[in-house]
DRENPA-3360 file (N, C-alpha, C; in nm, 2 decimals, always signed):
BEGIN
1 = XXXXXXXX = +0.08/-0.12/+0.00/+0.00/+0.00/+0.00/+0.09/+0.12/+0.01 ~ +0.07/+0.21/-0.10/+0.16/+0.33/-0.11/+0.11/+0.43/-0.01 ~ +0.19/+0.54/-0.01/+0.18/+0.65/+0.10/+0.04/+0.71/+0.07 ~ +0.00/+0.75/-0.06/-0.11/+0.82/-0.08/-0.24/+0.75/-0.04 ~ -0.24/+0.62/-0.07/-0.34/+0.53/-0.04/-0.36/+0.52/+0.12 ~ -0.25/+0.51/+0.18/-0.26/+0.50/+0.33/-0.32/+0.62/+0.38 ~ -0.27/+0.74/+0.35/-0.34/+0.87/+0.38/-0.49/+0.86/+0.36 ~ -0.53/+0.82/+0.23/-0.65/+0.83/+0.20/-0.74/+0.74/+0.30;
9 = XXXXXXXX = -0.69/+0.62/+0.32/-0.77/+0.52/+0.41/-0.78/+0.57/+0.55 ~ -0.67/+0.64/+0.60/-0.68/+0.69/+0.74/-0.79/+0.79/+0.74 ~ -0.79/+0.88/+0.64/-0.89/+0.99/+0.63/-1.03/+0.92/+0.63 ~ -1.05/+0.82/+0.55/-1.17/+0.76/+0.53/-1.22/+0.71/+0.67 ~ -1.14/+0.63/+0.74/-1.18/+0.58/+0.87/-1.22/+0.69/+0.96 ~ -1.14/+0.79/+0.97/-1.18/+0.90/+1.06/-1.31/+0.97/+1.02 ~ -1.32/+0.99/+0.89/-1.44/+1.06/+0.85/-1.57/+0.98/+0.87 ~ -1.55/+0.85/+0.84/-1.66/+0.75/+0.87/-1.71/+0.74/+1.01;
17 = XXXXXXXX = -1.61/+0.75/+1.10/-1.66/+0.75/+1.24/-1.73/+0.87/+1.27 ~ -1.69/+0.98/+1.21/-1.76/+1.11/+1.24/-1.90/+1.11/+1.19 ~ -1.91/+1.05/+1.07/-2.04/+1.06/+1.00/-2.14/+0.96/+1.06 ~ -2.09/+0.86/+1.14/-2.18/+0.78/+1.21/-2.28/+0.85/+1.30 ~ -2.22/+0.96/+1.36/-2.30/+1.04/+1.44/-2.40/+1.12/+1.36 ~ -2.36/+1.17/+1.24/-2.45/+1.25/+1.16/-2.57/+1.16/+1.11 ~ -2.54/+1.04/+1.08/-2.63/+0.94/+1.03/-2.75/+0.91/+1.14 ~ -2.70/+0.91/+1.25/-2.80/+0.89/+1.37/-2.89/+1.02/+1.37;
25 = XXXXXXXX = -2.85/+1.13/+1.34/-2.93/+1.25/+1.35/-3.03/+1.25/+1.24 ~ -3.01/+1.16/+1.15/-3.12/+1.14/+1.03/-3.09/+1.23/+0.92 ~ -2.98/+1.31/+0.90/-2.96/+1.40/+0.80/-2.84/+1.35/+0.71 ~ -2.85/+1.36/+0.58/-2.74/+1.34/+0.49/-2.66/+1.47/+0.48 ~ -2.54/+1.46/+0.52/-2.46/+1.59/+0.53/-2.33/+1.56/+0.45 ~ -2.28/+1.67/+0.40/-2.15/+1.66/+0.32/-2.05/+1.74/+0.39 ~ -1.94/+1.70/+0.42/-1.83/+1.77/+0.49/-1.71/+1.77/+0.41 ~ -1.65/+1.89/+0.39/-1.53/+1.90/+0.30/-1.42/+1.95/+0.39;
33 = XXXXXXXX = -1.30/+1.88/+0.38/-1.18/+1.91/+0.45/-1.06/+1.93/+0.35 ~ -0.99/+2.04/+0.37/-0.88/+2.06/+0.28/-0.76/+2.07/+0.36 ~ -0.65/+2.00/+0.32/-0.51/+2.01/+0.40/-0.40/+2.02/+0.30 ~ -0.30/+2.07/+0.34/-0.18/+2.10/+0.24/-0.06/+2.04/+0.31 ~ +0.02/+1.97/+0.23/+0.15/+1.91/+0.28/+0.26/+1.98/+0.19 ~ +0.37/+2.00/+0.26/+0.48/+2.06/+0.18/+0.60/+1.97/+0.17 ~ +0.65/+1.97/+0.05/+0.78/+1.88/+0.03/+0.90/+1.97/+0.05 ~ +1.02/+1.91/+0.04/+1.14/+1.99/+0.05/+1.17/+2.09/-0.08;
41 = XXXXXXXX = +1.21/+2.20/-0.04/+1.21/+2.31/-0.14/+1.35/+2.28/-0.22 ~ +1.35/+2.32/-0.34/+1.48/+2.32/-0.42/+1.51/+2.47/-0.47 ~ +1.64/+2.50/-0.48/+1.69/+2.63/-0.51/+1.78/+2.62/-0.63 ~ +1.76/+2.72/-0.73/+1.83/+2.72/-0.85/+1.88/+2.87/-0.87 ~ +2.01/+2.88/-0.88/+2.07/+3.02/-0.89/+2.12/+3.03/-1.04 ~ +2.07/+3.15/-1.10/+2.11/+3.19/-1.23/+2.19/+3.33/-1.23 ~ +2.30/+3.34/-1.30/+2.37/+3.45/-1.29/+2.38/+3.51/-1.45 ~ +2.33/+3.63/-1.47/+2.35/+3.69/-1.61/+2.43/+3.81/-1.59;
49 = XXXXXXXX = +2.51/+3.83/-1.70/+2.61/+3.95/-1.71/+2.60/+4.01/-1.83 ~ +2.62/+4.14/-1.83/+2.61/+4.22/-1.96/+2.67/+4.36/-1.94 ~ +2.66/+4.43/-2.05/+2.73/+4.57/-2.05/+2.61/+4.67/-2.11 ~ +2.60/+4.78/-2.03/+2.50/+4.88/-2.08/+2.55/+4.93/-2.21 ~ +2.45/+4.92/-2.30/+2.48/+4.99/-2.43/+2.42/+5.13/-2.45 ~ +2.28/+5.13/-2.40/+2.21/+5.25/-2.43/+2.10/+5.26/-2.31 ~ +2.08/+5.38/-2.28/+1.97/+5.41/-2.18/+1.87/+5.51/-2.25 ~ +1.76/+5.48/-2.29/+1.66/+5.57/-2.36/+1.54/+5.57/-2.28;
57 = XXXXXXXX = +1.52/+5.69/-2.20/+1.40/+5.70/-2.11/+1.41/+5.60/-2.01 ~ +1.31/+5.50/-2.00/+1.31/+5.39/-1.91/+1.33/+5.27/-1.98 ~ +1.38/+5.27/-2.10/+1.42/+5.15/-2.17/+1.57/+5.13/-2.16 ~ +1.61/+5.00/-2.13/+1.75/+4.97/-2.12/+1.80/+4.87/-2.22 ~ +1.91/+4.89/-2.29/+1.96/+4.79/-2.38/+2.10/+4.74/-2.33 ~ +2.11/+4.62/-2.31/+2.23/+4.56/-2.24/+2.28/+4.45/-2.34 ~ +2.41/+4.46/-2.36/+2.47/+4.36/-2.44/+2.52/+4.25/-2.35 ~ +2.47/+4.13/-2.38/+2.49/+4.02/-2.29/+2.62/+3.95/-2.32;
65 = XXXXXXXX = +2.66/+3.87/-2.23/+2.79/+3.79/-2.24/+2.80/+3.71/-2.36 ~ +2.69/+3.66/-2.41/+2.69/+3.58/-2.54/+2.68/+3.66/-2.67 ~ +2.69/+3.79/-2.66/+2.69/+3.88/-2.77/+2.57/+3.94/-2.82 ~ +2.45/+3.88/-2.76/+2.32/+3.93/-2.79/+2.29/+4.06/-2.72 ~ +2.19/+4.14/-2.78/+2.15/+4.26/-2.71/+2.00/+4.23/-2.65 ~ +1.99/+4.26/-2.53/+1.86/+4.24/-2.47/+1.80/+4.38/-2.44 ~ +1.66/+4.39/-2.47/+1.59/+4.52/-2.45/+1.50/+4.49/-2.32 ~ +1.54/+4.57/-2.22/+1.45/+4.57/-2.09/+1.36/+4.70/-2.11;
73 = XXXXXXXX = +1.24/+4.68/-2.14/+1.14/+4.79/-2.17/+1.07/+4.83/-2.03 ~ +1.04/+4.96/-2.02/+0.97/+5.02/-1.91/+1.03/+4.97/-1.78 ~ +1.16/+5.00/-1.75/+1.21/+4.96/-1.63/+1.16/+5.06/-1.53 ~ +1.10/+5.01/-1.41/+1.03/+5.10/-1.31/+1.13/+5.18/-1.25 ~ +1.08/+5.30/-1.20/+1.18/+5.38/-1.12/+1.22/+5.33/-0.99 ~ +1.14/+5.23/-0.94/+1.19/+5.17/-0.81/+1.29/+5.06/-0.83 ~ +1.33/+5.03/-0.95/+1.44/+4.92/-0.97/+1.57/+5.01/-0.94 ~ +1.67/+4.93/-0.87/+1.79/+4.99/-0.84/+1.91/+4.89/-0.86;
81 = XXXXXXXX = +2.01/+4.95/-0.89/+2.14/+4.88/-0.91/+2.24/+4.92/-0.81 ~ +2.31/+4.82/-0.74/+2.41/+4.85/-0.63/+2.54/+4.85/-0.69 ~ +2.60/+4.98/-0.70/+2.72/+5.01/-0.77/+2.82/+5.09/-0.66 ~ +2.92/+5.02/-0.62/+3.01/+5.09/-0.52/+2.93/+5.12/-0.39 ~ +2.84/+5.05/-0.35/+2.77/+5.07/-0.23/+2.66/+5.17/-0.24 ~ +2.64/+5.22/-0.37/+2.53/+5.32/-0.38/+2.42/+5.26/-0.47 ~ +2.30/+5.31/-0.44/+2.18/+5.26/-0.52/+2.15/+5.35/-0.63 ~ +2.18/+5.30/-0.75/+2.15/+5.38/-0.87/+2.02/+5.34/-0.94;
89 = XXXXXXXX = +1.95/+5.44/-1.00/+1.83/+5.41/-1.07/+1.85/+5.39/-1.21 ~ +1.75/+5.38/-1.29/+1.76/+5.36/-1.44/+1.82/+5.47/-1.51 ~ +1.80/+5.60/-1.46/+1.86/+5.71/-1.52/+2.01/+5.75/-1.49 ~ +2.05/+5.67/-1.39/+2.19/+5.68/-1.34/+2.28/+5.59/-1.42 ~ +2.24/+5.50/-1.50/+2.31/+5.40/-1.57/+2.38/+5.47/-1.69 ~ +2.50/+5.45/-1.72/+2.58/+5.49/-1.83/+2.65/+5.39/-1.92 ~ +2.65/+5.41/-2.05/+2.70/+5.31/-2.14/+2.84/+5.27/-2.09 ~ +2.87/+5.13/-2.10/+3.00/+5.08/-2.06/+2.99/+5.02/-1.92;
97 = XXXXXXXX = +2.89/+5.06/-1.84/+2.87/+5.00/-1.71/+2.84/+4.85/-1.71 ~ +2.91/+4.77/-1.63/+2.89/+4.63/-1.62/+2.78/+4.60/-1.52 ~ +2.69/+4.50/-1.56/+2.58/+4.47/-1.48/+2.58/+4.32/-1.45 ~ +2.54/+4.27/-1.33/+2.52/+4.14/-1.31/+2.40/+4.11/-1.23 ~ +2.31/+4.03/-1.28/+2.19/+4.00/-1.22/+2.19/+3.85/-1.18 ~ +2.15/+3.84/-1.04/+2.15/+3.70/-0.97/+2.01/+3.67/-0.95 ~ +1.97/+3.57/-1.00/+1.82/+3.53/-0.99/+1.81/+3.40/-0.90 ~ +1.74/+3.39/-0.79/+1.73/+3.27/-0.71/+1.60/+3.23/-0.72;
105 = XXXXXXXX = +1.57/+3.11/-0.79/+1.44/+3.04/-0.80/+1.42/+2.95/-0.70 ~ +1.31/+2.96/-0.62/+1.28/+2.85/-0.51/+1.15/+2.79/-0.56 ~ +1.16/+2.65/-0.57/+1.04/+2.57/-0.60/+1.00/+2.48/-0.48 ~ +0.88/+2.50/-0.43/+0.83/+2.42/-0.31/+0.71/+2.33/-0.36 ~ +0.74/+2.20/-0.36/+0.62/+2.11/-0.40/+0.51/+2.12/-0.29 ~ +0.39/+2.11/-0.32/+0.29/+2.10/-0.22/+0.18/+2.00/-0.27 ~ +0.11/+1.94/-0.19/+0.00/+1.85/-0.22/-0.12/+1.90/-0.16 ~ -0.22/+1.95/-0.23/-0.35/+1.99/-0.16/-0.44/+1.88/-0.17;
113 = XXXXXXXX = -0.49/+1.82/-0.05/-0.57/+1.71/-0.04/-0.71/+1.76/+0.01 ~ -0.81/+1.74/-0.07/-0.94/+1.77/-0.04/-1.02/+1.64/-0.01 ~ -1.07/+1.64/+0.11/-1.16/+1.52/+0.15/-1.30/+1.56/+0.18 ~ -1.39/+1.49/+0.10/-1.53/+1.51/+0.11/-1.60/+1.39/+0.15 ~ -1.66/+1.40/+0.27/-1.73/+1.29/+0.34/-1.89/+1.31/+0.33 ~ -1.96/+1.20/+0.30/-2.09/+1.22/+0.26/-2.17/+1.09/+0.33 ~ -2.29/+1.11/+0.38/-2.37/+1.00/+0.41/-2.49/+0.99/+0.32 ~ -2.52/+0.88/+0.28/-2.63/+0.86/+0.18/-2.67/+0.70/+0.17;
121 = XXXXXXXX = -2.76/+0.70/+0.08/-2.81/+0.55/+0.05/-2.75/+0.50/-0.09 ~ -2.71/+0.36/-0.08/-2.65/+0.31/-0.20/-2.76/+0.30/-0.31 ~ -2.72/+0.37/-0.42/-2.80/+0.34/-0.54/-2.76/+0.25/-0.63 ~ -2.62/+0.25/-0.65/-2.55/+0.16/-0.74/-2.41/+0.14/-0.69 ~ -2.34/+0.02/-0.69/-2.20/+0.00/-0.66/-2.14/-0.09/-0.77 ~ -2.02/-0.05/-0.79/-1.93/-0.12/-0.89/-1.80/-0.15/-0.81 ~ -1.80/-0.25/-0.73/-1.69/-0.28/-0.65/-1.57/-0.34/-0.74 ~ -1.45/-0.30/-0.71/-1.41/-0.21/-0.58/-1.38/-0.07/-0.62;
129 = XXXXXXXX = -1.43/-0.02/-0.75/-1.39/+0.11/-0.80/-1.48/+0.23/-0.76 ~ -1.62/+0.21/-0.77/-1.70/+0.32/-0.75/-1.83/+0.27/-0.68 ~ -1.90/+0.39/-0.62/-2.03/+0.37/-0.56/-2.11/+0.50/-0.59 ~ -2.24/+0.48/-0.61/-2.32/+0.60/-0.63/-2.42/+0.60/-0.52 ~ -2.42/+0.71/-0.46/-2.51/+0.74/-0.34/-2.62/+0.83/-0.37 ~ -2.74/+0.80/-0.31/-2.84/+0.89/-0.32/-2.85/+0.98/-0.19 ~ -2.83/+1.11/-0.21/-2.84/+1.19/-0.09/-2.98/+1.23/-0.05 ~ -3.00/+1.30/+0.06/-3.13/+1.32/+0.11/-3.21/+1.42/+0.03;
137 = XXXXXXXX = -3.13/+1.50/-0.05/-3.20/+1.59/-0.14/-3.25/+1.53/-0.27 ~ -3.22/+1.39/-0.28/-3.27/+1.32/-0.40/-3.18/+1.31/-0.50 ~ -3.05/+1.38/-0.50/-2.95/+1.37/-0.60/-2.86/+1.26/-0.58 ~ -2.82/+1.20/-0.70/-2.72/+1.10/-0.69/-2.58/+1.15/-0.72 ~ -2.48/+1.10/-0.65/-2.34/+1.15/-0.68/-2.25/+1.03/-0.66 ~ -2.15/+1.02/-0.76/-2.07/+0.91/-0.77/-1.94/+0.94/-0.69 ~ -1.88/+0.84/-0.62/-1.76/+0.85/-0.54/-1.67/+0.74/-0.59 ~ -1.55/+0.78/-0.61/-1.44/+0.69/-0.65/-1.40/+0.61/-0.51;
145 = XXXXXXXX = -1.39/+0.49/-0.53/-1.35/+0.41/-0.40/-1.20/+0.38/-0.41 ~ -1.12/+0.44/-0.32/-0.97/+0.41/-0.32/-0.95/+0.26/-0.27 ~ -0.84/+0.21/-0.31/-0.81/+0.07/-0.28/-0.79/+0.05/-0.14 ~ -0.87/-0.05/-0.08/-0.86/-0.08/+0.06/-0.96/+0.00/+0.14 ~ -1.04/+0.08/+0.09/-1.13/+0.17/+0.17/-1.24/+0.08/+0.23 ~ -1.28/+0.12/+0.35/-1.38/+0.06/+0.43/-1.50/+0.15/+0.44 ~ -1.62/+0.10/+0.45/-1.75/+0.16/+0.47/-1.80/+0.14/+0.61 ~ -1.86/+0.23/+0.67/-1.93/+0.21/+0.80/-2.07/+0.16/+0.77;
153 = XXXXXXXX = -2.09/+0.03/+0.78/-2.22/-0.04/+0.75/-2.27/-0.08/+0.88 ~ -2.37/-0.03/+0.93/-2.44/-0.07/+1.06/-2.34/-0.07/+1.17 ~ -2.25/+0.01/+1.18/-2.14/+0.01/+1.28/-2.03/-0.09/+1.26 ~ -2.02/-0.16/+1.15/-1.91/-0.24/+1.10/-1.83/-0.18/+0.99 ~ -1.70/-0.17/+0.99/-1.62/-0.13/+0.87/-1.59/-0.24/+0.78 ~ -1.67/-0.23/+0.65/-1.65/-0.33/+0.56/-1.62/-0.27/+0.43 ~ -1.57/-0.36/+0.33/-1.52/-0.31/+0.21/-1.64/-0.29/+0.11 ~ -1.61/-0.25/+0.00/-1.71/-0.22/-0.11/-1.80/-0.33/-0.16;
161 = XXXXXXXX = -1.74/-0.46/-0.14/-1.81/-0.58/-0.19/-1.93/-0.62/-0.10 ~ -1.94/-0.56/+0.02/-2.05/-0.59/+0.12/-2.16/-0.48/+0.09 ~ -2.14/-0.38/+0.00/-2.25/-0.29/-0.03/-2.35/-0.34/-0.10 ~ -2.48/-0.30/-0.06/-2.60/-0.34/-0.13/-2.69/-0.21/-0.16 ~ -2.76/-0.23/-0.27/-2.85/-0.11/-0.29/-2.95/-0.10/-0.17 ~ -2.97/+0.04/-0.13/-3.05/+0.06/-0.04/-2.99/+0.08/+0.10 ~ -2.87/+0.04/+0.12/-2.79/+0.05/+0.24/-2.77/+0.20/+0.28 ~ -2.78/+0.22/+0.40/-2.74/+0.36/+0.45/-2.59/+0.36/+0.49;
169 = XXXXXXXX = -2.51/+0.43/+0.42/-2.36/+0.42/+0.45/-2.30/+0.57/+0.45 ~ -2.19/+0.57/+0.49/-2.09/+0.69/+0.48/-1.99/+0.67/+0.39 ~ -1.96/+0.76/+0.30/-1.85/+0.75/+0.20/-1.76/+0.88/+0.21 ~ -1.63/+0.86/+0.15/-1.55/+0.97/+0.16/-1.48/+0.98/+0.03 ~ -1.48/+1.10/-0.03/-1.42/+1.12/-0.16/-1.29/+1.20/-0.13 ~ -1.17/+1.15/-0.18/-1.05/+1.21/-0.15/-0.99/+1.25/-0.29 ~ -0.95/+1.38/-0.30/-0.89/+1.43/-0.43/-0.75/+1.49/-0.38 ~ -0.64/+1.45/-0.44/-0.51/+1.50/-0.41/-0.46/+1.58/-0.53;
177 = XXXXXXXX = -0.43/+1.71/-0.52/-0.39/+1.79/-0.63/-0.24/+1.84/-0.61 ~ -0.13/+1.79/-0.68/+0.00/+1.83/-0.66/+0.02/+1.96/-0.73 ~ +0.08/+2.06/-0.66/+0.11/+2.18/-0.72/+0.26/+2.23/-0.69 ~ +0.32/+2.31/-0.76/+0.46/+2.36/-0.73/+0.44/+2.51/-0.71 ~ +0.49/+2.55/-0.59/+0.49/+2.71/-0.57/+0.63/+2.76/-0.60 ~ +0.64/+2.85/-0.70/+0.77/+2.90/-0.74/+0.78/+3.05/-0.71 ~ +0.89/+3.07/-0.64/+0.91/+3.22/-0.60/+1.05/+3.25/-0.66 ~ +1.07/+3.38/-0.70/+1.19/+3.43/-0.75/+1.24/+3.55/-0.67;
185 = XXXXXXXX = +1.37/+3.56/-0.64/+1.43/+3.67/-0.58/+1.55/+3.72/-0.66 ~ +1.57/+3.83/-0.70/+1.68/+3.88/-0.78/+1.75/+4.00/-0.71 ~ +1.88/+4.01/-0.75/+1.96/+4.12/-0.70/+2.05/+4.16/-0.82 ~ +2.07/+4.29/-0.84/+2.15/+4.34/-0.95/+2.25/+4.43/-0.90 ~ +2.37/+4.40/-0.93/+2.49/+4.48/-0.89/+2.56/+4.53/-1.02 ~ +2.65/+4.63/-1.02/+2.72/+4.69/-1.13/+2.85/+4.74/-1.09 ~ +2.92/+4.77/-1.20/+3.05/+4.83/-1.19/+3.07/+4.94/-1.29 ~ +3.14/+5.05/-1.25/+3.16/+5.17/-1.34/+3.27/+5.12/-1.45;
193 = XXXXXXXX = +3.25/+5.17/-1.57/+3.34/+5.14/-1.68/+3.48/+5.18/-1.63 ~ +3.58/+5.09/-1.68/+3.72/+5.13/-1.64/+3.77/+5.25/-1.73 ~ +3.86/+5.32/-1.67/+3.91/+5.43/-1.74/+4.02/+5.38/-1.85 ~ +3.99/+5.42/-1.98/+4.07/+5.37/-2.08/+4.21/+5.45/-2.10 ~ +4.32/+5.38/-2.08/+4.45/+5.44/-2.10/+4.49/+5.48/-2.25 ~ +4.56/+5.58/-2.27/+4.59/+5.62/-2.40/+4.68/+5.52/-2.47 ~ +4.67/+5.50/-2.60/+4.76/+5.40/-2.66/+4.90/+5.44/-2.65 ~ +5.00/+5.35/-2.64/+5.13/+5.38/-2.62/+5.20/+5.45/-2.74;
201 = XXXXXXXX = +5.15/+5.45/-2.86/+5.22/+5.51/-2.97/+5.15/+5.65/-3.00 ~ +5.06/+5.69/-2.91/+5.00/+5.82/-2.93/+5.07/+5.93/-2.86 ~ +5.12/+6.04/-2.94/+5.20/+6.14/-2.89/+5.11/+6.22/-2.79 ~ +5.19/+6.27/-2.69/+5.12/+6.34/-2.58/+5.18/+6.48/-2.59 ~ +5.09/+6.58/-2.61/+5.14/+6.72/-2.62/+5.13/+6.79/-2.48 ~ +5.26/+6.83/-2.44/+5.28/+6.90/-2.32/+5.32/+7.04/-2.34 ~ +5.25/+7.15/-2.29/+5.28/+7.28/-2.31/+5.32/+7.33/-2.18 ~ +5.45/+7.39/-2.19/+5.50/+7.47/-2.08/+5.49/+7.61/-2.10;
209 = XXXXXXXX = +5.46/+7.68/-2.01/+5.44/+7.84/-2.01/+5.54/+7.90/-1.91 ~ +5.64/+7.98/-1.96/+5.74/+8.03/-1.89/+5.72/+8.19/-1.88 ~ +5.70/+8.24/-1.76/+5.69/+8.39/-1.75/+5.81/+8.46/-1.79 ~ +5.80/+8.57/-1.85/+5.92/+8.65/-1.90/+5.99/+8.70/-1.78 ~ +6.13/+8.69/-1.79/+6.21/+8.73/-1.67/+6.25/+8.87/-1.70 ~ +6.25/+8.95/-1.60/+6.29/+9.09/-1.60/+6.44/+9.10/-1.59 ~ +6.50/+9.16/-1.69/+6.65/+9.18/-1.67/+6.67/+9.30/-1.61 ~ +6.75/+9.30/-1.51/+6.80/+9.42/-1.43/+6.93/+9.45/-1.47;
217 = XXXXXXXX = +6.95/+9.57/-1.52/+7.08/+9.61/-1.56/+7.16/+9.67/-1.43 ~ +7.27/+9.61/-1.42/+7.35/+9.65/-1.29/+7.47/+9.73/-1.34 ~ +7.49/+9.84/-1.28/+7.61/+9.95/-1.32/+7.72/+9.87/-1.28 ~ +7.82/+9.85/-1.37/+7.95/+9.79/-1.35/+8.05/+9.90/-1.33 ~ +8.13/+9.89/-1.22/+8.23/+9.99/-1.21/+8.33/+10.01/-1.31 ~ +8.35/+10.13/-1.36/+8.44/+10.15/-1.47/+8.59/+10.15/-1.42 ~ +8.67/+10.08/-1.50/+8.81/+10.06/-1.47/+8.89/+10.20/-1.49 ~ +8.98/+10.23/-1.40/+9.05/+10.36/-1.41/+9.14/+10.34/-1.54;
225 = XXXXXXXX = +9.14/+10.46/-1.62/+9.22/+10.46/-1.74/+9.37/+10.46/-1.71 ~ +9.44/+10.38/-1.79/+9.58/+10.37/-1.76/+9.65/+10.48/-1.83 ~ +9.60/+10.56/-1.92/+9.67/+10.68/-1.97/+9.57/+10.79/-2.00 ~ +9.62/+10.90/-2.00/+9.54/+11.01/-2.02/+9.47/+11.01/-2.15 ~ +9.35/+11.04/-2.17/+9.28/+11.06/-2.29/+9.34/+11.16/-2.38 ~ +9.34/+11.15/-2.50/+9.38/+11.24/-2.60/+9.27/+11.35/-2.62 ~ +9.29/+11.46/-2.57/+9.18/+11.57/-2.57/+9.20/+11.68/-2.65 ~ +9.33/+11.68/-2.74/+9.36/+11.78/-2.82/+9.40/+11.73/-2.96;
233 = XXXXXXXX = +9.39/+11.82/-3.07/+9.44/+11.78/-3.19/+9.57/+11.84/-3.22 ~ +9.66/+11.78/-3.30/+9.80/+11.83/-3.33/+9.80/+11.96/-3.42 ~ +9.69/+12.00/-3.48/+9.70/+12.11/-3.56/+9.72/+12.24/-3.48 ~ +9.67/+12.26/-3.37/+9.70/+12.39/-3.30/+9.85/+12.41/-3.27 ~ +9.91/+12.28/-3.23/+10.05/+12.28/-3.21/+10.14/+12.33/-3.33 ~ +10.10/+12.28/-3.44/+10.17/+12.32/-3.57/+10.15/+12.46/-3.59 ~ +10.03/+12.51/-3.56/+10.01/+12.66/-3.59/+10.11/+12.74/-3.49 ~ +10.12/+12.70/-3.36/+10.21/+12.76/-3.27/+10.34/+12.77/-3.32;
241 = XXXXXXXX = +10.40/+12.66/-3.37/+10.53/+12.64/-3.41/+10.55/+12.75/-3.54 ~ +10.45/+12.76/-3.62/+10.46/+12.84/-3.74/+10.47/+12.98/-3.69 ~ +10.39/+13.01/-3.58/+10.40/+13.16/-3.53/+10.54/+13.19/-3.48 ~ +10.59/+13.09/-3.40/+10.73/+13.10/-3.34/+10.83/+13.12/-3.45 ~ +10.82/+13.04/-3.55/+10.92/+13.05/-3.67/+10.92/+13.18/-3.74 ~ +10.78/+13.24/-3.76/+10.78/+13.37/-3.82/+10.83/+13.48/-3.73 ~ +10.81/+13.46/-3.60/+10.86/+13.56/-3.51/+11.02/+13.56/-3.51 ~ +11.07/+13.45/-3.51/+11.21/+13.43/-3.50/+11.27/+13.51/-3.64;
249 = XXXXXXXX = +11.21/+13.48/-3.76/+11.25/+13.54/-3.88/+11.25/+13.69/-3.87 ~ +11.15/+13.75/-3.81/+11.14/+13.89/-3.80/+11.24/+13.94/-3.70 ~ +11.27/+13.87/-3.61/+11.37/+13.91/-3.50/+11.51/+13.92/-3.56 ~ +11.55/+13.82/-3.64/+11.68/+13.81/-3.71/+11.68/+13.93/-3.81 ~ +11.57/+13.96/-3.87/+11.58/+14.06/-3.97/+11.61/+14.19/-3.90 ~ +11.55/+14.21/-3.79/+11.57/+14.35/-3.72/+11.71/+14.35/-3.67 ~ +11.77/+14.24/-3.63/+11.92/+14.24/-3.58/+12.01/+14.28/-3.69 ~ +11.98/+14.22/-3.81/+12.06/+14.25/-3.93/+12.07/+14.40/-3.97;
257 = XXXX = +11.95/+14.45/-3.97/+11.94/+14.59/-4.00/+12.02/+14.68/-3.91 ~ +12.01/+14.64/-3.78/+12.08/+14.73/-3.68/+12.22/+14.72/-3.69 ~ +12.26/+14.60/-3.74/+12.42/+14.59/-3.75/+12.47/+14.66/-3.88 ~ +12.39/+14.66/-3.97/+12.43/+14.70/-4.11/+12.43/+14.84/-4.13;
% end
């Protein structure tokens, strides 16, 4: 007997014992019980990396690691990227910025079990699979009989092969619905684009500006002349000699005349 069948049988026995009291009250009643069981959760982590290509309004274009470009339309103002410890919005993103989005997907399996118990009169039975009961409102409803299920027949727990048309019994309908509850949590981080260095063969122009220097003329002491400067011309001296010669000539003439 598998686990699901065991659970169903246990619920049938408990529900049948409860409905024996309802049958004594003389009313056909239907009771529905719903329970949920949880299985172990599984986690899946996905990391996506890309580079910002363009920010246009609230539309973001990112070049992914595989070379494709992904368009994120209508990014909400509440969305933030953690860059250097700061929270940046969509309008703070710049081309060249590296983005990394981490998505954690958690899947939790659940089984929702709905148990419907009813008291009625056997209208038709197809053991061991199905029984049709007539409720007090006159409607007929079919119930699937789980393997190994017992029915409360006059205070005794018997299987479906003991059911006969017209018997007053309690039956339980068990429906198990497996579902997976999936939740996602994401975080986005970024890095500023690196500063691009200049190519090594590119000339770098460096301009130096030198202020004009003021030249201060310093008076140098003049050296003492080693000889007197020539301040006169030789022509006056020649004139003086001529006058002296002329005077001498006149004097000698006067001497000659007095002797003669």
